[in-house]
KOLVOZA-760814 format. One record per atom (N, C-alpha, C, O): x, y, z; atom name; residue number from 0. Coordinates in Angstrom, 1 decimal. Each point is the difference from the previous one (the first is absolute). Example, Ala and Ser with C-alpha at 12.3 -4.5 7.8 and 13.67 -1.06 7.14 Angstrom:
BEGIN
- 13.2:-5.7:7.8:N:0
- -0.9:1.2:0.0:CA:0
- 0.9:1.2:0.0:C:0
- 1.0:0.0:0.7:O:0
- -1.4:1.1:-1.4:N:1
- 0.9:1.1:0.0:CA:1
- -0.8:1.1:0.8:C:1
- 0.5:1.1:0.1:O:1
This chain:
BEGIN
- -4.4:-3.3:-16.1:N:0
- 1.3:0.1:0.7:CA:0
- -0.2:-0.3:1.5:C:0
- -1.0:-0.6:0.3:O:0
- 1.9:1.0:0.5:N:1
- -0.3:0.0:1.4:CA:1
- 0.5:-1.2:0.8:C:1
- -0.5:-1.1:-0.2:O:1
- 1.5:1.3:0.9:N:2
- 0.5:-1.0:0.8:CA:2
- -0.8:0.0:1.3:C:2
- 0.2:0.9:0.8:O:2
- -1.1:-1.8:-0.7:N:3
- -1.0:0.0:1.1:CA:3
- 0.7:-0.1:1.4:C:3
- -0.5:0.5:1.0:O:3
- 1.7:-1.1:-1.0:N:4
- 0.7:-0.1:1.3:CA:4
- 0.3:1.4:0.5:C:4
- -0.1:0.3:1.2:O:4
- 0.6:0.6:-2.1:N:5
- 0.3:1.4:0.4:CA:5
- -1.2:0.7:0.6:C:5
- 0.0:0.6:1.0:O:5
- -1.1:-0.7:-1.7:N:6
- -1.2:0.7:0.4:CA:6
- -0.5:-0.5:1.4:C:6
- -0.4:0.8:0.8:O:6
- 0.5:-2.1:-0.6:N:7
- -0.3:-0.5:1.3:CA:7
- 0.8:0.6:1.1:C:7
- -0.5:0.4:1.0:O:7
- 1.8:-0.2:-1.3:N:8
- 0.9:0.5:1.0:CA:8
- -0.3:1.5:0.2:C:8
- 0.3:0.6:1.1:O:8
- -0.7:0.1:-2.1:N:9
- -0.3:1.4:0.2:CA:9
- -1.2:0.2:0.9:C:9
- 0.0:1.0:0.8:O:9
- -1.0:-1.9:-0.8:N:10
- -1.2:0.3:0.8:CA:10
- -0.2:-0.9:1.2:C:10
- -0.9:0.2:0.8:O:10
- 1.8:-1.2:-0.7:N:11
- -0.2:-0.9:1.1:CA:11
- 0.7:0.5:1.3:C:11
- 1.1:-0.5:0.3:O:11
- -1.7:1.4:0.3:N:12
- 0.6:0.6:1.3:CA:12
- 0.2:-1.1:1.0:C:12
- -0.9:-0.8:0.2:O:12
- 2.1:0.7:0.3:N:13
- 0.2:-1.0:1.0:CA:13
- 0.6:-1.3:-0.5:C:13
- 0.7:-0.7:0.7:O:13
- -0.9:0.4:-2.0:N:14
- 0.6:-1.3:-0.5:CA:14
- 1.5:0.1:0.1:C:14
- 0.7:-0.9:0.4:O:14
- -0.1:2.0:-0.9:N:15
- 1.4:0.2:0.1:CA:15
- 0.4:1.0:1.0:C:15
- 1.1:0.5:0.1:O:15
- -2.1:-0.1:0.7:N:16
- 0.1:1.0:1.0:CA:16
- 1.0:1.0:-0.2:C:16
- 1.1:0.0:0.6:O:16
- -1.3:0.7:-1.2:N:17
- 0.9:1.1:0.0:CA:17
- -0.7:1.0:0.6:C:17
- 0.6:1.1:0.1:O:17
- -6.2:10.4:-1.1:N:18
- -0.1:0.9:-1.1:CA:18
- -0.4:1.3:0.6:C:18
- -0.5:0.3:1.1:O:18
- 0.7:0.2:-1.7:N:19
- -0.2:1.2:0.8:CA:19
- -1.0:0.8:-0.8:C:19
- -0.3:-0.2:-1.1:O:19
- -0.2:1.2:1.8:N:20
- -0.9:0.9:-0.6:CA:20
- -1.5:-0.4:0.2:C:20
- -0.2:-1.1:0.4:O:20
- -0.7:2.1:-0.6:N:21
- -1.4:-0.3:0.3:CA:21
- -0.6:-0.6:-1.3:C:21
- 0.4:0.3:-1.1:O:21
- -1.4:-1.2:1.4:N:22
- -0.7:-0.6:-1.2:CA:22
- -1.0:0.9:-0.6:C:22
- -0.4:-0.1:-1.1:O:22
- 0.0:1.1:1.9:N:23
- -1.1:0.9:-0.5:CA:23
- 0.5:1.2:-0.8:C:23
- 1.2:0.3:-0.1:O:23
- -2.1:0.3:-0.6:N:24
- 0.3:1.2:-0.8:CA:24
- -1.2:0.9:0.2:C:24
- -1.1:-0.4:0.2:O:24
- 1.4:1.7:-0.4:N:25
- -1.1:1.0:0.1:CA:25
- -1.0:-0.3:-1.1:C:25
- 0.3:-0.6:-1.1:O:25
- -1.5:1.0:1.3:N:26
- -1.1:-0.2:-1.0:CA:26
- 0.5:0.7:-1.3:C:26
- 0.4:1.1:0.0:O:26
- -0.6:-1.9:-1.1:N:27
- 0.4:0.5:-1.3:CA:27
- 1.5:-0.3:-0.4:C:27
- 0.4:0.2:-1.1:O:27
- 0.4:-0.7:2.1:N:28
- 1.3:-0.3:-0.3:CA:28
- 0.1:-1.6:-0.2:C:28
- -0.8:-0.7:0.6:O:28
- 1.7:0.3:-1.4:N:29
- 0.2:-1.4:-0.2:CA:29
- 0.6:-0.6:1.3:C:29
- 0.9:0.6:0.6:O:29
- -1.4:-1.8:-0.2:N:30
- 0.6:-0.6:1.1:CA:30
- 1.4:-0.5:-0.3:C:30
- 0.3:-0.5:-1.1:O:30
- 0.6:0.6:2.1:N:31
- 1.4:-0.5:-0.2:CA:31
- 0.3:-1.2:0.8:C:31
- -0.7:-0.3:1.0:O:31
- 1.7:-0.4:-1.4:N:32
- 0.4:-1.2:0.8:CA:32
- 0.5:0.4:1.4:C:32
- 0.9:0.9:0.1:O:32
- -1.4:-1.5:0.9:N:33
- 0.4:0.3:1.3:CA:33
- -0.6:-1.1:0.9:C:33
- -0.8:-0.8:-0.5:O:33
- 1.0:0.9:1.8:N:34
- -0.5:-1.0:0.9:CA:34
- -1.5:-0.2:-0.1:C:34
- -0.8:0.9:-0.1:O:34
- 0.5:-2.2:0.1:N:35
- -1.4:-0.5:-0.1:CA:35
- -0.7:0.2:-1.3:C:35
- -1.2:-0.2:-0.1:O:35
- 1.9:0.6:-0.9:N:36
- -0.6:0.1:-1.4:CA:36
- 0.1:-1.3:-0.6:C:36
- 1.0:-0.7:0.1:O:36
- -2.0:0.3:-0.9:N:37
- 0.1:-1.2:-0.8:CA:37
- 0.5:0.5:-1.3:C:37
- -0.5:0.9:-0.7:O:37
- 1.6:-1.6:0.2:N:38
- 0.7:0.5:-1.2:CA:38
- 0.1:-1.2:-1.0:C:38
- 0.3:-1.1:0.4:O:38
- -0.7:1.4:-1.6:N:39
- 0.1:-0.9:-1.1:CA:39
- 1.1:0.6:-1.0:C:39
- -0.1:1.2:-0.4:O:39
- 1.0:-2.1:0.0:N:40
- 1.0:0.6:-0.9:CA:40
- 0.5:-1.1:-1.0:C:40
- 0.0:-1.2:0.4:O:40
- 0.4:1.6:-1.6:N:41
- 0.6:-0.9:-0.9:CA:41
- 1.5:0.1:0.2:C:41
- 0.5:1.1:0.4:O:41
- 0.2:-2.1:-0.7:N:42
- 1.5:0.0:0.2:CA:42
- 0.7:-0.9:-1.0:C:42
- -0.5:-1.0:-0.5:O:42
- 1.8:1.3:0.3:N:43
- 0.9:-0.9:-0.6:CA:43
- 1.2:0.0:0.9:C:43
- 0.5:1.1:0.4:O:43
- 0.0:-2.3:0.0:N:44
- 1.1:-0.2:0.8:CA:44
- 1.2:-0.6:-0.8:C:44
- -0.1:-1.0:-0.6:O:44
- 1.2:1.8:0.7:N:45
- 1.2:-0.5:-0.7:CA:45
- 1.1:-0.2:1.0:C:45
- 0.2:0.8:1.0:O:45
- 0.6:-1.8:-1.2:N:46
- 1.2:-0.3:0.9:CA:46
- 1.1:-0.4:-1.0:C:46
- -0.1:-0.8:-0.9:O:46
- 1.2:1.5:1.1:N:47
- 1.2:-0.2:-0.8:CA:47
- -0.3:0.1:-1.5:C:47
- 0.5:-0.8:-0.8:O:47
- -1.3:1.8:0.5:N:48
- -0.4:0.2:-1.4:CA:48
- -1.0:-0.9:-0.6:C:48
- -0.3:0.1:-1.2:O:48
- -0.2:-1.1:1.9:N:49
- -1.0:-0.9:-0.5:CA:49
- -1.4:0.2:0.7:C:49
- 0.0:0.2:1.2:O:49
- -1.0:-0.2:-1.9:N:50
- -1.4:0.1:0.5:CA:50
- -0.3:-1.3:0.7:C:50
- 0.1:-1.1:-0.6:O:50
- -0.4:1.1:1.9:N:51
- -0.3:-1.2:0.8:CA:51
- -1.5:-0.1:0.3:C:51
- -0.5:-1.1:0.4:O:51
- -0.2:2.2:-0.5:N:52
- -1.5:0.0:0.3:CA:52
- -0.6:1.2:-0.6:C:52
- 0.6:1.1:-0.1:O:52
- -1.9:-1.2:-0.2:N:53
- -0.7:1.2:-0.5:CA:53
- -1.5:-0.3:0.2:C:53
- -0.4:-1.1:-0.1:O:53
- -0.4:2.2:0.3:N:54
- -1.4:-0.2:0.0:CA:54
- -0.6:0.2:-1.3:C:54
- -1.3:-0.1:-0.2:O:54
- 2.1:0.3:-0.9:N:55
- -0.6:0.2:-1.3:CA:55
- -0.9:-1.2:-0.4:C:55
- 0.4:-1.2:0.1:O:55
- -1.6:1.5:-0.6:N:56
- -0.9:-1.0:-0.4:CA:56
- -0.7:-0.6:1.2:C:56
- -0.8:-1.0:-0.2:O:56
- 1.0:1.4:1.4:N:57
- -0.6:-0.5:1.2:CA:57
- -0.6:1.1:0.8:C:57
- 0.1:1.2:-0.3:O:57
- -0.7:-1.6:1.4:N:58
- -0.6:1.0:0.9:CA:58
- 1.1:0.8:0.7:C:58
- 1.1:-0.6:0.3:O:58
- -1.3:1.9:0.0:N:59
- 1.0:0.7:0.7:CA:59
- 0.2:-0.6:1.4:C:59
- -0.8:-0.6:0.5:O:59
- 2.0:0.9:0.0:N:60
- 0.3:-0.4:1.4:CA:60
- -0.8:0.9:0.9:C:60
- -0.2:1.2:-0.3:O:60
- -0.3:-1.8:1.4:N:61
- -0.8:0.8:1.0:CA:61
- 0.5:-0.2:1.4:C:61
- 0.3:-1.2:0.3:O:61
- -0.2:2.2:0.5:N:62
- 0.4:-0.1:1.4:CA:62
- -0.5:1.1:0.8:C:62
- -0.5:1.0:-0.6:O:62
- 0.5:-1.1:1.9:N:63
- -0.4:1.1:0.9:CA:63
- 1.3:0.6:0.5:C:63
- 0.8:-0.7:0.7:O:63
- -0.6:1.9:-1.0:N:64
- 1.2:0.7:0.4:CA:64
- 0.2:0.1:1.5:C:64
- -1.0:0.2:0.8:O:64
- 2.2:-0.5:-0.3:N:65
- 0.3:0.1:1.4:CA:65
- -0.2:-1.3:0.8:C:65
- 0.2:-0.1:1.2:O:65
- -0.7:-1.0:-1.9:N:66
- -0.3:-1.3:0.6:CA:66
- 1.1:-1.0:-0.3:C:66
- -0.2:-1.2:0.3:O:66
- 1.3:1.6:-0.8:N:67
- 1.2:-0.8:-0.3:CA:67
- -0.4:-1.2:-0.9:C:67
- 0.4:-1.2:0.2:O:67
- -1.2:1.5:-1.3:N:68
- -0.4:-1.1:-0.9:CA:68
- 0.9:0.0:-1.2:C:68
- -0.1:-1.0:-0.8:O:68
- 1.0:1.9:0.6:N:69
- 0.9:0.0:-1.1:CA:69
- 1.4:0.3:0.6:C:69
- 0.1:0.5:1.2:O:69
- 1.0:-0.7:-1.9:N:70
- 1.3:0.3:0.5:CA:70
- 0.1:1.5:0.4:C:70
- -0.5:0.8:-0.6:O:70
- 1.3:-0.6:1.7:N:71
- 0.0:1.3:0.6:CA:71
- 0.6:1.1:-0.9:C:71
- -0.6:1.1:-0.1:O:71
- 1.6:-1.4:-0.7:N:72
- 0.6:1.1:-0.9:CA:72
- -1.0:0.4:-1.1:C:72
- 0.0:1.2:-0.3:O:72
- -0.8:-2.1:-0.2:N:73
- -1.0:0.4:-1.0:CA:73
- -1.1:0.8:0.7:C:73
- -0.4:1.0:-0.5:O:73
- -0.1:-1.5:1.6:N:74
- -1.1:0.7:0.7:CA:74
- 0.4:1.4:0.3:C:74
- -0.8:1.0:-0.2:O:74
- 2.0:-0.8:0.8:N:75
- 0.5:1.3:0.4:CA:75
- 0.0:1.0:-1.2:C:75
- -0.3:1.2:0.1:O:75
- 0.7:-1.7:-1.3:N:76
- 0.2:0.9:-1.1:CA:76
- -1.3:0.2:-0.8:C:76
- 0.0:0.8:-0.9:O:76
- -1.1:-1.5:1.3:N:77
- -1.3:0.3:-0.7:CA:77
- -0.7:1.2:0.7:C:77
- -1.0:0.5:-0.5:O:77
- 1.4:-0.1:1.7:N:78
- -0.6:1.0:0.8:CA:78
- -0.1:1.3:-0.8:C:78
- 0.9:0.4:-0.6:O:78
- -2.1:0.1:0.6:N:79
- -0.3:1.3:-0.7:CA:79
- -0.4:-0.1:-1.4:C:79
- -0.4:1.0:-0.6:O:79
- 0.5:-2.1:0.0:N:80
- -0.4:-0.2:-1.4:CA:80
- -1.6:-0.1:-0.1:C:80
- -0.6:-0.3:1.0:O:80
- 0.1:0.6:-2.1:N:81
- -1.5:0.0:-0.2:CA:81
- -0.3:-0.8:-1.3:C:81
- 0.9:-0.2:-0.8:O:81
- -2.1:-0.1:0.6:N:82
- -0.4:-0.7:-1.2:CA:82
- 0.5:0.7:-1.3:C:82
- -0.1:1.2:-0.1:O:82
- 0.7:-2.0:-0.8:N:83
- 0.6:0.5:-1.2:CA:83
- 1.5:0.3:0.1:C:83
- 0.7:0.1:-1.1:O:83
- -0.2:0.0:2.3:N:84
- 1.5:0.3:0.1:CA:84
- 0.8:-1.3:-0.3:C:84
- -0.5:-1.1:0.2:O:84
- 1.6:1.3:-0.9:N:85
- 0.9:-1.1:-0.3:CA:85
- 1.4:0.4:0.6:C:85
- 0.4:1.2:0.0:O:85
- 0.3:-2.2:0.4:N:86
- 1.3:0.2:0.6:CA:86
- 0.9:-1.2:-0.2:C:86
- -0.5:-1.2:0.1:O:86
- 1.8:1.4:-0.3:N:87
- 1.0:-1.0:0.1:CA:87
- 0.5:0.0:1.4:C:87
- 0.4:1.0:0.5:O:87
- -0.4:-2.2:0.1:N:88
- 0.4:-0.1:1.5:CA:88
- 1.1:-1.1:0.1:C:88
- -0.1:-1.1:-0.5:O:88
- 1.2:1.5:1.1:N:89
- 1.1:-1.0:0.3:CA:89
- -0.1:-0.3:1.5:C:89
- 0.0:0.9:0.9:O:89
- 0.0:-2.2:-0.6:N:90
- 0.0:-0.5:1.4:CA:90
- 1.2:-0.8:0.3:C:90
- 0.3:-0.9:-0.7:O:90
- 0.4:1.4:1.7:N:91
- 1.3:-0.7:0.4:CA:91
- -0.4:-1.4:0.7:C:91
- -1.1:-0.1:0.5:O:91
- 2.1:-0.8:-0.5:N:92
- -0.3:-1.3:0.7:CA:92
- -0.5:0.2:1.4:C:92
- -0.9:-0.7:0.5:O:92
- 1.4:1.7:0.3:N:93
- -0.4:0.2:1.4:CA:93
- -1.4:0.4:0.1:C:93
- -0.7:-0.3:1.0:O:93
- 0.1:0.9:-2.0:N:94
- -1.4:0.4:0.0:CA:94
- -0.9:-0.9:-0.9:C:94
- -1.1:0.3:-0.2:O:94
- 1.8:-1.3:-0.3:N:95
- -0.7:-1.0:-0.9:CA:95
- -0.2:-1.3:0.7:C:95
- -0.7:-0.2:0.9:O:95
- 1.5:-0.8:-1.4:N:96
- -0.1:-1.3:0.5:CA:96
- 1.2:-0.4:0.9:C:96
- 0.3:-1.2:0.2:O:96
- 0.5:2.2:0.2:N:97
- 1.1:-0.2:0.9:CA:97
- 1.2:-0.5:-0.7:C:97
- 0.0:-0.2:-1.2:O:97
- 1.0:-0.1:2.0:N:98
- 1.3:-0.5:-0.5:CA:98
- 0.0:-1.5:0.2:C:98
- -0.8:-0.6:0.8:O:98
- 1.6:-0.1:-1.5:N:99
- 0.1:-1.4:0.1:CA:99
- 0.6:-0.4:1.4:C:99
- 1.0:0.5:0.5:O:99
- -1.8:-1.4:0.2:N:100
- 0.4:-0.5:1.3:CA:100
- 0.6:-1.4:-0.2:C:100
- -0.7:-0.9:-0.3:O:100
- 2.1:0.8:0.5:N:101
- 0.6:-1.3:-0.2:CA:101
- -0.5:-1.1:1.0:C:101
- 0.1:-1.2:-0.3:O:101
- -0.8:1.6:1.4:N:102
- -0.6:-0.9:0.9:CA:102
- -1.3:-0.6:-0.5:C:102
- -0.5:-0.9:0.6:O:102
- -0.1:1.5:-1.6:N:103
- -1.3:-0.4:-0.5:CA:103
- 0.1:-1.1:-1.1:C:103
- -0.6:0.0:-1.0:O:103
- 1.5:-0.9:1.3:N:104
- 0.2:-1.2:-0.8:CA:104
- -0.3:-1.2:0.9:C:104
- 0.6:-0.1:1.1:O:104
- -1.3:-0.9:-1.6:N:105
- -0.3:-1.2:0.8:CA:105
- 0.1:-1.2:-0.9:C:105
- -0.3:0.0:-1.2:O:105
- 0.8:-1.1:1.8:N:106
- 0.1:-1.3:-0.7:CA:106
- -1.1:-0.9:0.5:C:106
- -0.1:-0.2:1.2:O:106
- -0.7:-0.3:-2.1:N:107
- -1.1:-0.9:0.4:CA:107
- 0.1:-1.4:-0.7:C:107
- 0.6:0.0:-1.1:O:107
- -1.0:-1.0:1.8:N:108
- 0.0:-1.3:-0.7:CA:108
- -1.0:-0.1:-1.1:C:108
- -1.1:0.6:0.1:O:108
- 1.5:-1.3:-1.2:N:109
- -1.0:-0.1:-1.1:CA:109
- -1.2:-0.7:0.5:C:109
- -1.1:0.3:-0.6:O:109
- 1.1:-1.1:1.6:N:110
- -1.2:-0.7:0.5:CA:110
- -1.0:1.0:0.6:C:110
- -1.1:-0.4:0.1:O:110
- 1.5:1.6:0.2:N:111
- -0.9:1.0:0.5:CA:111
- -0.8:0.7:-1.1:C:111
- -0.9:0.7:0.3:O:111
- 1.4:-0.9:-1.5:N:112
- -0.7:0.7:-1.2:CA:112
- -1.1:-1.0:-0.5:C:112
- 0.1:-1.2:0.3:O:112
- -1.0:1.7:-1.0:N:113
- -1.1:-0.9:-0.6:CA:113
- 0.7:-1.0:-0.9:C:113
- 0.9:0.3:-0.7:O:113
- -1.4:-1.5:0.8:N:114
- 0.6:-1.2:-0.7:CA:114
- 0.0:0.2:-1.5:C:114
- 0.7:-0.6:-0.8:O:114
- -1.7:1.4:0.3:N:115
- -0.2:0.2:-1.4:CA:115
- 1.0:1.1:-0.6:C:115
- 0.0:0.2:-1.2:O:115
- 0.7:0.4:2.1:N:116
- 0.9:1.2:-0.4:CA:116
- 1.4:-0.6:-0.3:C:116
- 0.6:-0.8:0.7:O:116
- 0.0:1.4:-1.8:N:117
- 1.4:-0.3:-0.4:CA:117
- 0.7:1.4:0.1:C:117
- -0.1:0.7:-0.9:O:117
- 0.7:-0.5:2.1:N:118
- 0.6:1.4:0.1:CA:118
- 1.2:0.2:-0.9:C:118
- 0.7:-0.9:-0.3:O:118
- -0.6:2.1:-0.2:N:119
- 1.0:0.4:-0.9:CA:119
- 0.6:1.4:0.4:C:119
- -0.8:0.8:0.5:O:119
- 2.0:-0.6:-0.6:N:120
- 0.6:1.3:0.4:CA:120
- -0.7:1.1:-0.8:C:120
- -0.3:-0.1:-1.2:O:120
- -0.1:1.2:2.0:N:121
- -0.7:1.1:-0.6:CA:121
- -1.5:-0.1:0.1:C:121
- -0.7:1.0:-0.1:O:121
- 0.2:-2.1:0.5:N:122
- -1.4:-0.2:0.1:CA:122
- -0.5:0.8:1.3:C:122
- 0.7:0.0:1.0:O:122
- -1.9:0.5:-1.1:N:123
- -0.6:0.7:1.1:CA:123
- -1.0:-0.8:0.7:C:123
- -0.9:-0.6:-0.7:O:123
- 0.9:0.5:2.0:N:124
- -0.9:-0.8:0.7:CA:124
- -0.8:0.9:1.0:C:124
- 0.6:0.9:0.5:O:124
- -1.9:-1.2:-0.3:N:125
- -0.8:0.7:1.0:CA:125
- -0.3:-0.9:1.1:C:125
- -0.3:-1.2:-0.2:O:125
- 0.4:1.7:1.4:N:126
- -0.3:-0.9:1.2:CA:126
- -0.6:0.8:1.1:C:126
- -0.2:1.2:-0.1:O:126
- 0.0:-1.8:1.2:N:127
- -0.5:0.7:1.2:CA:127
- 1.0:-0.3:1.2:C:127
- 0.5:-1.2:0.1:O:127
- -0.2:2.2:0.7:N:128
- 0.9:-0.2:1.1:CA:128
- -0.9:-0.5:1.2:C:128
- -1.2:-0.1:-0.2:O:128
- 1.8:-0.3:1.3:N:129
- -0.7:-0.6:1.1:CA:129
- -1.2:0.9:0.5:C:129
- -0.9:-0.5:0.6:O:129
- 1.1:1.8:-0.8:N:130
- -1.1:0.9:0.5:CA:130
- -1.1:0.2:-1.1:C:130
- -1.0:0.7:0.3:O:130
- 1.1:-1.4:-1.4:N:131
- -1.0:0.1:-1.1:CA:131
- 0.2:1.1:-1.0:C:131
- -0.8:0.1:-0.9:O:131
- 1.9:0.7:1.0:N:132
- 0.2:1.0:-1.0:CA:132
- 0.6:-0.6:-1.2:C:132
- 0.8:-0.9:0.0:O:132
- -1.2:1.4:-1.2:N:133
- 0.5:-0.4:-1.2:CA:133
- 1.4:0.5:-0.3:C:133
- 0.3:1.2:0.3:O:133
- 0.5:-2.0:-0.9:N:134
- 1.3:0.5:-0.4:CA:134
- 0.4:-0.6:-1.4:C:134
- -0.6:-1.0:-0.4:O:134
- 1.5:1.6:-0.3:N:135
- 0.5:-0.5:-1.3:CA:135
- 1.5:-0.2:0.2:C:135
- 0.7:0.8:0.6:O:135
- -0.3:-1.9:-1.1:N:136
- 1.5:-0.3:0.0:CA:136
- 0.4:-0.4:-1.4:C:136
- -0.8:-0.5:-0.8:O:136
- 2.1:0.8:0.6:N:137
- 0.6:-0.4:-1.3:CA:137
- 0.9:-1.2:0.2:C:137
- 0.8:0.1:1.0:O:137
- -0.9:-1.1:-1.8:N:138
- 0.9:-1.2:0.2:CA:138
- 1.4:0.5:-0.5:C:138
- 0.2:0.4:-1.2:O:138
- 0.7:-0.4:2.1:N:139
- 1.4:0.5:-0.3:CA:139
- 0.9:-1.2:-0.4:C:139
- 0.8:0.2:-0.9:O:139
- -1.1:-1.3:1.5:N:140
- 0.9:-1.2:-0.4:CA:140
- -0.8:-1.3:0.3:C:140
- -0.7:-0.1:1.0:O:140
- 0.9:-0.9:-1.9:N:141
- -0.6:-1.3:0.2:CA:141
- 1.1:-1.0:0.3:C:141
- 0.9:-0.2:-0.8:O:141
- -1.0:-0.4:2.0:N:142
- 1.0:-1.0:0.4:CA:142
- -0.7:-1.4:-0.2:C:142
- -1.2:-0.1:-0.3:O:142
- 1.9:-0.9:0.6:N:143
- -0.5:-1.4:-0.1:CA:143
- -1.2:-0.2:0.9:C:143
- -1.0:-0.6:-0.5:O:143
- 1.0:1.0:1.7:N:144
- -1.1:-0.2:0.9:CA:144
- -0.7:1.2:0.6:C:144
- -1.0:0.0:0.7:O:144
- 1.5:1.2:-1.1:N:145
- -0.5:1.2:0.5:CA:145
- 0.0:1.1:-1.0:C:145
- 0.5:-0.1:-1.2:O:145
- -1.2:1.2:1.6:N:146
- -0.1:1.2:-0.9:CA:146
- 0.4:1.2:0.8:C:146
- -0.5:0.2:1.1:O:146
- 1.3:0.7:-1.7:N:147
- 0.4:1.2:0.7:CA:147
- -1.0:1.1:-0.5:C:147
- -0.1:0.3:-1.2:O:147
- -0.6:0.4:2.1:N:148
- -1.0:1.0:-0.3:CA:148
- 0.5:1.3:0.4:C:148
- 0.5:0.2:1.1:O:148
- -0.7:0.8:-2.0:N:149
- 0.4:1.4:0.3:CA:149
- -1.4:0.7:0.3:C:149
- -0.8:0.1:-0.9:O:149
- 0.7:0.4:2.2:N:150
- -1.3:0.6:0.4:CA:150
- 0.0:1.5:-0.2:C:150
- -0.9:0.7:0.3:O:150
- 2.0:-0.1:-0.9:N:151
- 0.1:1.4:-0.3:CA:151
- -1.0:0.3:-1.1:C:151
- -0.3:-0.9:-0.8:O:151
- -0.3:2.1:0.9:N:152
- -0.9:0.4:-1.1:CA:152
- 0.8:0.0:-1.3:C:152
- 1.2:0.4:0.0:O:152
- -1.8:-0.8:-1.1:N:153
- 0.8:0.0:-1.3:CA:153
- 0.5:1.4:-0.4:C:153
- 1.0:0.0:-0.7:O:153
- -1.6:1.0:1.2:N:154
- 0.5:1.4:-0.3:CA:154
- 0.8:0.6:1.1:C:154
- 0.2:1.2:0.0:O:154
- 0.2:-2.0:1.0:N:155
- 0.8:0.5:1.1:CA:155
- 1.3:0.6:-0.6:C:155
- 0.6:-0.6:-0.9:O:155
- -0.1:1.7:1.4:N:156
- 1.2:0.7:-0.4:CA:156
- -0.1:0.6:-1.4:C:156
- 1.0:0.4:-0.5:O:156
- -2.2:-0.3:0.0:N:157
- -0.2:0.6:-1.3:CA:157
- -0.6:1.4:0.1:C:157
- -0.8:0.2:0.8:O:157
- 1.3:0.7:-1.7:N:158
- -0.7:1.3:-0.1:CA:158
- -1.2:-0.2:-0.9:C:158
- 0.1:-0.5:-1.1:O:158
- -1.2:1.0:1.5:N:159
- -1.3:-0.2:-0.7:CA:159
- -0.3:1.4:-0.7:C:159
- 0.0:1.0:0.6:O:159
- -0.3:-1.1:-1.9:N:160
- -0.4:1.1:-0.8:CA:160
- -1.4:-0.1:-0.4:C:160
- -0.3:-0.8:-0.9:O:160
- -0.6:1.7:1.4:N:161
- -1.4:-0.1:-0.3:CA:161
- -0.3:1.2:-0.9:C:161
- 0.5:1.1:0.1:O:161
- -1.4:-1.3:-1.1:N:162
- -0.7:1.1:-0.6:CA:162
- -1.4:-0.2:0.4:C:162
- -0.6:-1.0:-0.3:O:162
- 0.0:2.0:0.9:N:163
- -1.4:-0.1:0.5:CA:163
- -0.8:1.1:-0.5:C:163
- 0.4:1.1:-0.4:O:163
- -1.7:-1.4:0.2:N:164
- -1.0:1.0:-0.4:CA:164
- -1.2:-0.2:1.0:C:164
- -0.6:-1.1:0.1:O:164
- 0.3:2.1:0.6:N:165
- -1.1:0.0:1.0:CA:165
- -1.3:0.0:-0.8:C:165
- -0.3:0.9:-0.8:O:165
- -0.5:-2.0:1.0:N:166
- -1.3:-0.1:-0.6:CA:166
- -1.1:0.6:0.8:C:166
- -0.9:0.7:-0.6:O:166
- 0.9:-0.9:1.9:N:167
- -1.1:0.5:0.9:CA:167
- 0.5:0.2:1.4:C:167
- 0.8:-0.9:0.5:O:167
- -1.2:1.9:0.2:N:168
- 0.2:0.2:1.4:CA:168
- -1.3:0.3:0.6:C:168
- -0.7:1.0:-0.4:O:168
- 0.3:-1.8:1.4:N:169
- -1.4:0.3:0.6:CA:169
- 0.1:-0.3:1.5:C:169
- 1.0:-0.7:0.4:O:169
- -1.9:1.2:0.4:N:170
- 0.0:-0.3:1.4:CA:170
- -0.4:-1.4:0.3:C:170
- -0.7:-0.7:-0.8:O:170
- 1.2:0.2:1.9:N:171
- -0.4:-1.3:0.5:CA:171
- -1.5:0.0:0.3:C:171
- -0.4:0.9:0.6:O:171
- -0.3:-1.9:-1.0:N:172
- -1.4:-0.1:0.2:CA:172
- -0.3:-0.5:1.4:C:172
- -1.2:-0.2:0.4:O:172
């Protein structure tokens, strides 16, 4: 399973530019999720009742807490969990991939696209902006000489429903 696009957006801090607690625990206590902890977790992400990504059958997601490597609403709600904990987490659009920005639509000439590409509505394209940052756009409309691209994240304005299970929490090495 696994929509790789979603996973990329979860961990690609800065691509779409959008914790609290101590990482340590007393001797003999399980380490909990908090700043500077390395966290590995399994997840299933559902949107509008449909599973859109899952780590099932794959390696768990890994991130360093407090480094803005995953969406803010998910990171905030993982605080205090420890290995073995499971939780259902709902993330609002404001703490997920934001709301749809009507200004994030651009029309480009077909000549600017690779000559081997035949753009179709709904197709997702990956590109680089002038500063070299990677972005993903969805073809919104194909015209005779141009293509209208929607640069909003595909999950913008969506409520995200995660089921997570913490696999490991360890200190940063």
